[in-house]
Biotite code that builds the C-alpha atoms (Angstrom):
import biotite.structure as struc

atoms = struc.array([
    struc.Atom([180.161, 255.949, 189.672], chain_id="A", res_id=1, res_name="MET", atom_name="CA", element="C"),
    struc.Atom([180.718, 252.839, 191.359], chain_id="A", res_id=2, res_name="ASN", atom_name="CA", element="C"),
    struc.Atom([178.279, 249.884, 192.560], chain_id="A", res_id=3, res_name="MET", atom_name="CA", element="C"),
    struc.Atom([178.216, 247.145, 195.043], chain_id="A", res_id=4, res_name="LEU", atom_name="CA", element="C"),
    struc.Atom([175.644, 244.533, 195.273], chain_id="A", res_id=5, res_name="GLY", atom_name="CA", element="C"),
    struc.Atom([172.931, 243.010, 192.898], chain_id="A", res_id=6, res_name="TRP", atom_name="CA", element="C"),
    struc.Atom([171.555, 244.553, 189.778], chain_id="A", res_id=7, res_name="ARG", atom_name="CA", element="C"),
    struc.Atom([168.943, 243.514, 187.269], chain_id="A", res_id=8, res_name="LYS", atom_name="CA", element="C"),
    struc.Atom([170.564, 241.436, 184.275], chain_id="A", res_id=9, res_name="CYS", atom_name="CA", element="C"),
    struc.Atom([170.864, 242.677, 180.786], chain_id="A", res_id=10, res_name="MET", atom_name="CA", element="C"),
    struc.Atom([171.216, 239.145, 179.512], chain_id="A", res_id=11, res_name="LYS", atom_name="CA", element="C"),
    struc.Atom([168.207, 237.290, 178.140], chain_id="A", res_id=12, res_name="PRO", atom_name="CA", element="C"),
    struc.Atom([166.603, 234.690, 180.602], chain_id="A", res_id=13, res_name="ASP", atom_name="CA", element="C"),
    struc.Atom([168.302, 236.375, 183.563], chain_id="A", res_id=14, res_name="GLU", atom_name="CA", element="C"),
    struc.Atom([166.681, 238.341, 186.218], chain_id="A", res_id=15, res_name="ARG", atom_name="CA", element="C"),
    struc.Atom([169.469, 239.492, 188.501], chain_id="A", res_id=16, res_name="ILE", atom_name="CA", element="C"),
    struc.Atom([173.301, 239.596, 188.479], chain_id="A", res_id=17, res_name="GLY", atom_name="CA", element="C"),
    struc.Atom([176.106, 240.914, 190.633], chain_id="A", res_id=18, res_name="LEU", atom_name="CA", element="C"),
    struc.Atom([178.210, 244.061, 189.847], chain_id="A", res_id=19, res_name="TYR", atom_name="CA", element="C"),
    struc.Atom([181.466, 242.531, 189.285], chain_id="A", res_id=20, res_name="LEU", atom_name="CA", element="C"),
    struc.Atom([184.639, 242.057, 187.032], chain_id="A", res_id=21, res_name="ALA", atom_name="CA", element="C"),
    struc.Atom([184.015, 238.419, 186.319], chain_id="A", res_id=22, res_name="GLN", atom_name="CA", element="C"),
    struc.Atom([187.340, 237.317, 185.254], chain_id="A", res_id=23, res_name="PRO", atom_name="CA", element="C"),
    struc.Atom([189.008, 238.925, 188.493], chain_id="A", res_id=24, res_name="LYS", atom_name="CA", element="C"),
    struc.Atom([186.153, 237.452, 190.766], chain_id="A", res_id=25, res_name="ILE", atom_name="CA", element="C"),
    struc.Atom([186.838, 233.917, 189.300], chain_id="A", res_id=26, res_name="THR", atom_name="CA", element="C"),
    struc.Atom([190.591, 233.913, 190.042], chain_id="A", res_id=27, res_name="LYS", atom_name="CA", element="C"),
    struc.Atom([189.798, 234.677, 193.820], chain_id="A", res_id=28, res_name="LYS", atom_name="CA", element="C"),
    struc.Atom([186.196, 233.597, 194.615], chain_id="A", res_id=29, res_name="LEU", atom_name="CA", element="C"),
    struc.Atom([186.594, 232.931, 198.134], chain_id="A", res_id=30, res_name="SER", atom_name="CA", element="C"),
    struc.Atom([188.049, 236.131, 198.975], chain_id="A", res_id=31, res_name="GLN", atom_name="CA", element="C"),
    struc.Atom([185.322, 237.897, 196.833], chain_id="A", res_id=32, res_name="PHE", atom_name="CA", element="C"),
    struc.Atom([182.743, 236.033, 198.746], chain_id="A", res_id=33, res_name="THR", atom_name="CA", element="C"),
    struc.Atom([184.419, 236.913, 202.272], chain_id="A", res_id=34, res_name="GLU", atom_name="CA", element="C"),
    struc.Atom([184.728, 240.742, 201.284], chain_id="A", res_id=35, res_name="PHE", atom_name="CA", element="C"),
    struc.Atom([181.046, 240.810, 200.152], chain_id="A", res_id=36, res_name="VAL", atom_name="CA", element="C"),
    struc.Atom([179.901, 238.974, 203.213], chain_id="A", res_id=37, res_name="SER", atom_name="CA", element="C"),
    struc.Atom([181.581, 241.696, 205.414], chain_id="A", res_id=38, res_name="GLN", atom_name="CA", element="C"),
    struc.Atom([179.441, 244.178, 203.899], chain_id="A", res_id=39, res_name="GLY", atom_name="CA", element="C"),
    struc.Atom([176.408, 242.920, 205.888], chain_id="A", res_id=40, res_name="HIS", atom_name="CA", element="C"),
    struc.Atom([177.547, 245.044, 208.914], chain_id="A", res_id=41, res_name="ARG", atom_name="CA", element="C"),
    struc.Atom([177.735, 248.034, 206.644], chain_id="A", res_id=42, res_name="ALA", atom_name="CA", element="C"),
    struc.Atom([174.293, 247.246, 205.193], chain_id="A", res_id=43, res_name="GLY", atom_name="CA", element="C"),
    struc.Atom([172.991, 247.279, 208.862], chain_id="A", res_id=44, res_name="GLU", atom_name="CA", element="C"),
    struc.Atom([174.569, 250.579, 209.606], chain_id="A", res_id=45, res_name="ILE", atom_name="CA", element="C"),
    struc.Atom([173.334, 252.142, 206.463], chain_id="A", res_id=46, res_name="ILE", atom_name="CA", element="C"),
    struc.Atom([169.702, 250.475, 206.791], chain_id="A", res_id=47, res_name="GLY", atom_name="CA", element="C"),
    struc.Atom([169.497, 251.474, 210.354], chain_id="A", res_id=48, res_name="SER", atom_name="CA", element="C"),
    struc.Atom([170.535, 255.133, 209.526], chain_id="A", res_id=49, res_name="SER", atom_name="CA", element="C"),
    struc.Atom([167.795, 255.161, 206.725], chain_id="A", res_id=50, res_name="PHE", atom_name="CA", element="C"),
    struc.Atom([165.159, 253.729, 208.923], chain_id="A", res_id=51, res_name="GLU", atom_name="CA", element="C"),
    struc.Atom([165.648, 256.356, 211.762], chain_id="A", res_id=52, res_name="LYS", atom_name="CA", element="C"),
    struc.Atom([165.660, 259.114, 209.237], chain_id="A", res_id=53, res_name="MET", atom_name="CA", element="C"),
    struc.Atom([162.737, 258.046, 207.352], chain_id="A", res_id=54, res_name="ALA", atom_name="CA", element="C"),
    struc.Atom([160.923, 255.246, 208.743], chain_id="A", res_id=55, res_name="ASN", atom_name="CA", element="C"),
    struc.Atom([157.912, 255.191, 206.302], chain_id="A", res_id=56, res_name="ASN", atom_name="CA", element="C"),
    struc.Atom([160.279, 255.379, 203.034], chain_id="A", res_id=57, res_name="ALA", atom_name="CA", element="C"),
    struc.Atom([162.484, 252.650, 204.608], chain_id="A", res_id=58, res_name="PHE", atom_name="CA", element="C"),
    struc.Atom([159.566, 250.339, 205.415], chain_id="A", res_id=59, res_name="GLN", atom_name="CA", element="C"),
    struc.Atom([158.076, 250.802, 201.826], chain_id="A", res_id=60, res_name="LYS", atom_name="CA", element="C"),
    struc.Atom([161.534, 249.774, 200.376], chain_id="A", res_id=61, res_name="ASN", atom_name="CA", element="C"),
    struc.Atom([162.112, 246.939, 203.019], chain_id="A", res_id=62, res_name="HIS", atom_name="CA", element="C"),
    struc.Atom([158.650, 245.446, 202.204], chain_id="A", res_id=63, res_name="LYS", atom_name="CA", element="C"),
    struc.Atom([159.142, 245.506, 198.635], chain_id="A", res_id=64, res_name="LEU", atom_name="CA", element="C"),
    struc.Atom([162.401, 243.778, 198.845], chain_id="A", res_id=65, res_name="MET", atom_name="CA", element="C"),
    struc.Atom([160.768, 241.060, 201.035], chain_id="A", res_id=66, res_name="LYS", atom_name="CA", element="C"),
    struc.Atom([157.607, 240.631, 198.590], chain_id="A", res_id=67, res_name="LYS", atom_name="CA", element="C"),
    struc.Atom([159.761, 240.333, 195.605], chain_id="A", res_id=68, res_name="LEU", atom_name="CA", element="C"),
    struc.Atom([162.595, 238.019, 197.257], chain_id="A", res_id=69, res_name="GLY", atom_name="CA", element="C"),
    struc.Atom([165.343, 240.571, 196.370], chain_id="A", res_id=70, res_name="MET", atom_name="CA", element="C"),
    struc.Atom([168.744, 239.994, 197.938], chain_id="A", res_id=71, res_name="PRO", atom_name="CA", element="C"),
    struc.Atom([170.317, 242.711, 200.172], chain_id="A", res_id=72, res_name="SER", atom_name="CA", element="C"),
    struc.Atom([173.396, 244.479, 198.647], chain_id="A", res_id=73, res_name="PHE", atom_name="CA", element="C"),
    struc.Atom([175.660, 242.445, 201.127], chain_id="A", res_id=74, res_name="SER", atom_name="CA", element="C"),
    struc.Atom([174.189, 238.922, 200.245], chain_id="A", res_id=75, res_name="ASP", atom_name="CA", element="C"),
    struc.Atom([176.655, 236.647, 198.491], chain_id="A", res_id=76, res_name="THR", atom_name="CA", element="C"),
    struc.Atom([173.928, 234.632, 196.945], chain_id="A", res_id=77, res_name="LYS", atom_name="CA", element="C"),
    struc.Atom([170.348, 234.612, 196.212], chain_id="A", res_id=78, res_name="LEU", atom_name="CA", element="C"),
    struc.Atom([167.708, 233.350, 198.810], chain_id="A", res_id=79, res_name="ASN", atom_name="CA", element="C"),
    struc.Atom([169.710, 234.253, 201.890], chain_id="A", res_id=80, res_name="GLU", atom_name="CA", element="C"),
    struc.Atom([167.590, 235.521, 204.740], chain_id="A", res_id=81, res_name="GLU", atom_name="CA", element="C"),
    struc.Atom([167.855, 239.069, 204.563], chain_id="A", res_id=82, res_name="GLY", atom_name="CA", element="C"),
    struc.Atom([168.564, 241.516, 207.435], chain_id="A", res_id=83, res_name="SER", atom_name="CA", element="C"),
    struc.Atom([165.846, 243.382, 209.124], chain_id="A", res_id=84, res_name="LYS", atom_name="CA", element="C"),
    struc.Atom([167.499, 246.678, 207.919], chain_id="A", res_id=85, res_name="PHE", atom_name="CA", element="C"),
    struc.Atom([167.636, 245.566, 203.932], chain_id="A", res_id=86, res_name="ALA", atom_name="CA", element="C"),
    struc.Atom([166.163, 248.220, 201.956], chain_id="A", res_id=87, res_name="ALA", atom_name="CA", element="C"),
    struc.Atom([168.257, 247.946, 198.942], chain_id="A", res_id=88, res_name="SER", atom_name="CA", element="C"),
    struc.Atom([169.966, 245.295, 196.686], chain_id="A", res_id=89, res_name="SER", atom_name="CA", element="C"),
    struc.Atom([172.809, 247.759, 195.636], chain_id="A", res_id=90, res_name="SER", atom_name="CA", element="C"),
    struc.Atom([174.768, 250.750, 196.899], chain_id="A", res_id=91, res_name="VAL", atom_name="CA", element="C"),
    struc.Atom([176.059, 253.323, 194.362], chain_id="A", res_id=92, res_name="ALA", atom_name="CA", element="C"),
    struc.Atom([178.944, 255.281, 195.684], chain_id="A", res_id=93, res_name="TYR", atom_name="CA", element="C"),
    struc.Atom([180.859, 258.095, 194.236], chain_id="A", res_id=94, res_name="THR", atom_name="CA", element="C"),
    struc.Atom([184.157, 260.041, 194.828], chain_id="A", res_id=95, res_name="TYR", atom_name="CA", element="C"),
    struc.Atom([187.107, 261.924, 193.088], chain_id="A", res_id=96, res_name="ASN", atom_name="CA", element="C"),
    struc.Atom([184.931, 264.647, 191.736], chain_id="A", res_id=97, res_name="GLY", atom_name="CA", element="C"),
    struc.Atom([182.044, 262.523, 190.292], chain_id="A", res_id=98, res_name="PHE", atom_name="CA", element="C"),
    struc.Atom([179.417, 264.555, 188.595], chain_id="A", res_id=99, res_name="PHE", atom_name="CA", element="C"),
    struc.Atom([176.517, 263.651, 186.332], chain_id="A", res_id=100, res_name="ASN", atom_name="CA", element="C"),
    struc.Atom([173.673, 265.049, 184.351], chain_id="A", res_id=101, res_name="THR", atom_name="CA", element="C"),
    struc.Atom([169.920, 265.403, 185.427], chain_id="A", res_id=102, res_name="PRO", atom_name="CA", element="C"),
    struc.Atom([168.196, 262.016, 185.612], chain_id="A", res_id=103, res_name="HIS", atom_name="CA", element="C"),
    struc.Atom([165.295, 260.162, 187.425], chain_id="A", res_id=104, res_name="LYS", atom_name="CA", element="C"),
    struc.Atom([165.456, 256.600, 188.717], chain_id="A", res_id=105, res_name="GLY", atom_name="CA", element="C"),
    struc.Atom([162.406, 255.731, 186.490], chain_id="A", res_id=106, res_name="LYS", atom_name="CA", element="C"),
    struc.Atom([163.709, 251.988, 186.200], chain_id="A", res_id=107, res_name="ARG", atom_name="CA", element="C"),
    struc.Atom([164.143, 251.587, 189.941], chain_id="A", res_id=108, res_name="ASP", atom_name="CA", element="C"),
    struc.Atom([161.938, 249.040, 191.571], chain_id="A", res_id=109, res_name="VAL", atom_name="CA", element="C"),
    struc.Atom([161.936, 251.042, 194.818], chain_id="A", res_id=110, res_name="SER", atom_name="CA", element="C"),
    struc.Atom([160.598, 254.723, 195.074], chain_id="A", res_id=111, res_name="ASP", atom_name="CA", element="C"),
    struc.Atom([162.863, 256.056, 197.585], chain_id="A", res_id=112, res_name="PHE", atom_name="CA", element="C"),
    struc.Atom([166.516, 256.830, 197.743], chain_id="A", res_id=113, res_name="ALA", atom_name="CA", element="C"),
    struc.Atom([168.729, 257.361, 200.661], chain_id="A", res_id=114, res_name="TYR", atom_name="CA", element="C"),
    struc.Atom([171.826, 259.321, 200.162], chain_id="A", res_id=115, res_name="VAL", atom_name="CA", element="C"),
    struc.Atom([174.731, 260.347, 202.378], chain_id="A", res_id=116, res_name="GLN", atom_name="CA", element="C"),
    struc.Atom([177.588, 262.908, 201.515], chain_id="A", res_id=117, res_name="TRP", atom_name="CA", element="C"),
    struc.Atom([180.705, 262.482, 203.663], chain_id="A", res_id=118, res_name="ILE", atom_name="CA", element="C"),
    struc.Atom([183.685, 265.173, 203.230], chain_id="A", res_id=119, res_name="PRO", atom_name="CA", element="C"),
    struc.Atom([187.082, 263.413, 203.207], chain_id="A", res_id=120, res_name="THR", atom_name="CA", element="C"),
    struc.Atom([190.634, 263.834, 203.315], chain_id="A", res_id=121, res_name="LEU", atom_name="CA", element="C"),
    struc.Atom([192.099, 262.920, 199.975], chain_id="A", res_id=122, res_name="SER", atom_name="CA", element="C"),
    struc.Atom([195.230, 261.459, 201.448], chain_id="A", res_id=123, res_name="SER", atom_name="CA", element="C"),
    struc.Atom([193.676, 258.986, 203.971], chain_id="A", res_id=124, res_name="SER", atom_name="CA", element="C"),
    struc.Atom([189.822, 258.762, 203.381], chain_id="A", res_id=125, res_name="GLY", atom_name="CA", element="C"),
    struc.Atom([189.158, 260.278, 206.976], chain_id="A", res_id=126, res_name="GLU", atom_name="CA", element="C"),
    struc.Atom([185.993, 262.417, 207.331], chain_id="A", res_id=127, res_name="VAL", atom_name="CA", element="C"),
    struc.Atom([187.409, 266.102, 207.013], chain_id="A", res_id=128, res_name="ALA", atom_name="CA", element="C"),
    struc.Atom([185.875, 268.779, 209.112], chain_id="A", res_id=129, res_name="THR", atom_name="CA", element="C"),
    struc.Atom([186.012, 272.630, 209.158], chain_id="A", res_id=130, res_name="ARG", atom_name="CA", element="C"),
    struc.Atom([188.473, 272.099, 211.890], chain_id="A", res_id=131, res_name="GLY", atom_name="CA", element="C"),
    struc.Atom([190.751, 270.289, 209.347], chain_id="A", res_id=132, res_name="LYS", atom_name="CA", element="C"),
    struc.Atom([190.262, 273.384, 207.056], chain_id="A", res_id=133, res_name="ASN", atom_name="CA", element="C"),
    struc.Atom([187.770, 271.579, 204.792], chain_id="A", res_id=134, res_name="TYR", atom_name="CA", element="C"),
    struc.Atom([187.231, 273.836, 201.703], chain_id="A", res_id=135, res_name="ASN", atom_name="CA", element="C"),
    struc.Atom([185.930, 271.733, 198.960], chain_id="A", res_id=136, res_name="LEU", atom_name="CA", element="C"),
    struc.Atom([183.752, 273.945, 196.498], chain_id="A", res_id=137, res_name="LYS", atom_name="CA", element="C"),
    struc.Atom([181.172, 272.858, 194.018], chain_id="A", res_id=138, res_name="GLY", atom_name="CA", element="C"),
    struc.Atom([179.591, 269.356, 193.686], chain_id="A", res_id=139, res_name="GLY", atom_name="CA", element="C"),
    struc.Atom([176.011, 270.720, 194.555], chain_id="A", res_id=140, res_name="ASP", atom_name="CA", element="C"),
    struc.Atom([173.334, 268.074, 194.447], chain_id="A", res_id=141, res_name="PHE", atom_name="CA", element="C"),
    struc.Atom([170.436, 269.608, 192.433], chain_id="A", res_id=142, res_name="VAL", atom_name="CA", element="C"),
    struc.Atom([166.726, 269.263, 191.847], chain_id="A", res_id=143, res_name="PHE", atom_name="CA", element="C"),
    struc.Atom([166.455, 271.325, 188.654], chain_id="A", res_id=144, res_name="PRO", atom_name="CA", element="C"),
    struc.Atom([162.463, 271.360, 188.545], chain_id="A", res_id=145, res_name="GLU", atom_name="CA", element="C"),
    struc.Atom([162.247, 272.140, 191.994], chain_id="A", res_id=146, res_name="CYS", atom_name="CA", element="C"),
    struc.Atom([164.546, 275.022, 191.805], chain_id="A", res_id=147, res_name="GLY", atom_name="CA", element="C"),
    struc.Atom([166.424, 273.480, 195.044], chain_id="A", res_id=148, res_name="PHE", atom_name="CA", element="C"),
    struc.Atom([170.144, 272.332, 195.612], chain_id="A", res_id=149, res_name="ARG", atom_name="CA", element="C"),
    struc.Atom([172.216, 271.287, 198.349], chain_id="A", res_id=150, res_name="LEU", atom_name="CA", element="C"),
    struc.Atom([175.396, 273.245, 198.552], chain_id="A", res_id=151, res_name="ASN", atom_name="CA", element="C"),
    struc.Atom([178.105, 271.570, 200.341], chain_id="A", res_id=152, res_name="PHE", atom_name="CA", element="C"),
    struc.Atom([180.612, 274.577, 200.439], chain_id="A", res_id=153, res_name="ASP", atom_name="CA", element="C"),
    struc.Atom([180.111, 274.798, 204.346], chain_id="A", res_id=154, res_name="ARG", atom_name="CA", element="C"),
    struc.Atom([179.477, 271.148, 205.230], chain_id="A", res_id=155, res_name="LEU", atom_name="CA", element="C"),
    struc.Atom([180.878, 270.076, 208.454], chain_id="A", res_id=156, res_name="ASP", atom_name="CA", element="C"),
    struc.Atom([179.961, 266.588, 208.848], chain_id="A", res_id=157, res_name="GLY", atom_name="CA", element="C"),
    struc.Atom([177.657, 264.235, 207.194], chain_id="A", res_id=158, res_name="VAL", atom_name="CA", element="C"),
    struc.Atom([174.732, 265.186, 205.048], chain_id="A", res_id=159, res_name="ALA", atom_name="CA", element="C"),
    struc.Atom([171.900, 262.962, 204.626], chain_id="A", res_id=160, res_name="ARG", atom_name="CA", element="C"),
    struc.Atom([168.659, 262.994, 202.518], chain_id="A", res_id=161, res_name="MET", atom_name="CA", element="C"),
    struc.Atom([165.651, 260.685, 201.350], chain_id="A", res_id=162, res_name="VAL", atom_name="CA", element="C"),
    struc.Atom([163.635, 261.651, 198.286], chain_id="A", res_id=163, res_name="TRP", atom_name="CA", element="C"),
    struc.Atom([161.355, 259.797, 195.786], chain_id="A", res_id=164, res_name="ARG", atom_name="CA", element="C"),
    struc.Atom([164.084, 259.279, 193.205], chain_id="A", res_id=165, res_name="ALA", atom_name="CA", element="C"),
    struc.Atom([161.541, 257.789, 190.662], chain_id="A", res_id=166, res_name="THR", atom_name="CA", element="C"),
    struc.Atom([159.661, 261.202, 190.520], chain_id="A", res_id=167, res_name="GLU", atom_name="CA", element="C"),
    struc.Atom([162.318, 263.807, 190.932], chain_id="A", res_id=168, res_name="TYR", atom_name="CA", element="C"),
    struc.Atom([165.215, 264.597, 188.318], chain_id="A", res_id=169, res_name="ARG", atom_name="CA", element="C"),
    struc.Atom([168.432, 265.134, 190.200], chain_id="A", res_id=170, res_name="HIS", atom_name="CA", element="C"),
    struc.Atom([172.082, 265.311, 189.610], chain_id="A", res_id=171, res_name="PHE", atom_name="CA", element="C"),
    struc.Atom([175.249, 266.374, 190.881], chain_id="A", res_id=172, res_name="THR", atom_name="CA", element="C"),
    struc.Atom([177.159, 269.268, 189.711], chain_id="A", res_id=173, res_name="MET", atom_name="CA", element="C"),
    struc.Atom([180.982, 269.340, 188.907], chain_id="A", res_id=174, res_name="GLN", atom_name="CA", element="C"),
    struc.Atom([183.185, 270.825, 191.716], chain_id="A", res_id=175, res_name="ARG", atom_name="CA", element="C"),
    struc.Atom([186.394, 272.580, 191.683], chain_id="A", res_id=176, res_name="GLU", atom_name="CA", element="C"),
    struc.Atom([189.690, 270.568, 191.594], chain_id="A", res_id=177, res_name="ASP", atom_name="CA", element="C"),
    struc.Atom([190.998, 270.072, 195.048], chain_id="A", res_id=178, res_name="ASN", atom_name="CA", element="C"),
    struc.Atom([194.032, 267.735, 195.888], chain_id="A", res_id=179, res_name="ASP", atom_name="CA", element="C"),
    struc.Atom([193.537, 267.984, 199.561], chain_id="A", res_id=180, res_name="GLU", atom_name="CA", element="C"),
    struc.Atom([189.914, 267.179, 199.992], chain_id="A", res_id=181, res_name="PHE", atom_name="CA", element="C"),
    struc.Atom([187.178, 265.161, 198.246], chain_id="A", res_id=182, res_name="ASP", atom_name="CA", element="C"),
    struc.Atom([183.539, 263.940, 198.986], chain_id="A", res_id=183, res_name="GLN", atom_name="CA", element="C"),
    struc.Atom([182.325, 260.471, 199.373], chain_id="A", res_id=184, res_name="LEU", atom_name="CA", element="C"),
    struc.Atom([178.448, 260.081, 198.354], chain_id="A", res_id=185, res_name="GLY", atom_name="CA", element="C"),
    struc.Atom([176.504, 256.854, 198.525], chain_id="A", res_id=186, res_name="PHE", atom_name="CA", element="C"),
    struc.Atom([172.781, 255.932, 197.394], chain_id="A", res_id=187, res_name="CYS", atom_name="CA", element="C"),
    struc.Atom([171.080, 253.144, 198.719], chain_id="A", res_id=188, res_name="TYR", atom_name="CA", element="C"),
    struc.Atom([167.669, 252.713, 196.691], chain_id="A", res_id=189, res_name="ASN", atom_name="CA", element="C"),
])
């Protein structure tokens, strides 16, 4: 799993820090700052999509961020004026056959998670569709206690979902190897 944005620090006397490779960033700080600030538009697109799909969940996350003074994932420093679409301090993204074990977001400050899964062509990262013979098998998203899973075998476009990540255990199953197709997933919570 990869992350963009801010995280709670694990160092004593620090509250928050960036997900980054510090030595690499230090060498090219201005390029890093420019790259992260370009995430502002991505944050608005993701946040707007979350708001349209589940306004109450979005508003709860957004108000919590404002109340706690949390930065948006696209902010390059603390205390920036946040976007009206800010509802997360970080974005986790997965690709290349990612899978994991059942877990809850019990340490997450916000209750709700917004997730998108996008089928892609491995060679270019373009969105893959059934018209391009998309045929990735496996990689289901599962809620074990609920007896529910999202099966992506017939996905023909983007799948989106919002759920209370702090209450329900969830995980991504392993998928079959496939050199032609992949699946990009991201979680905003």
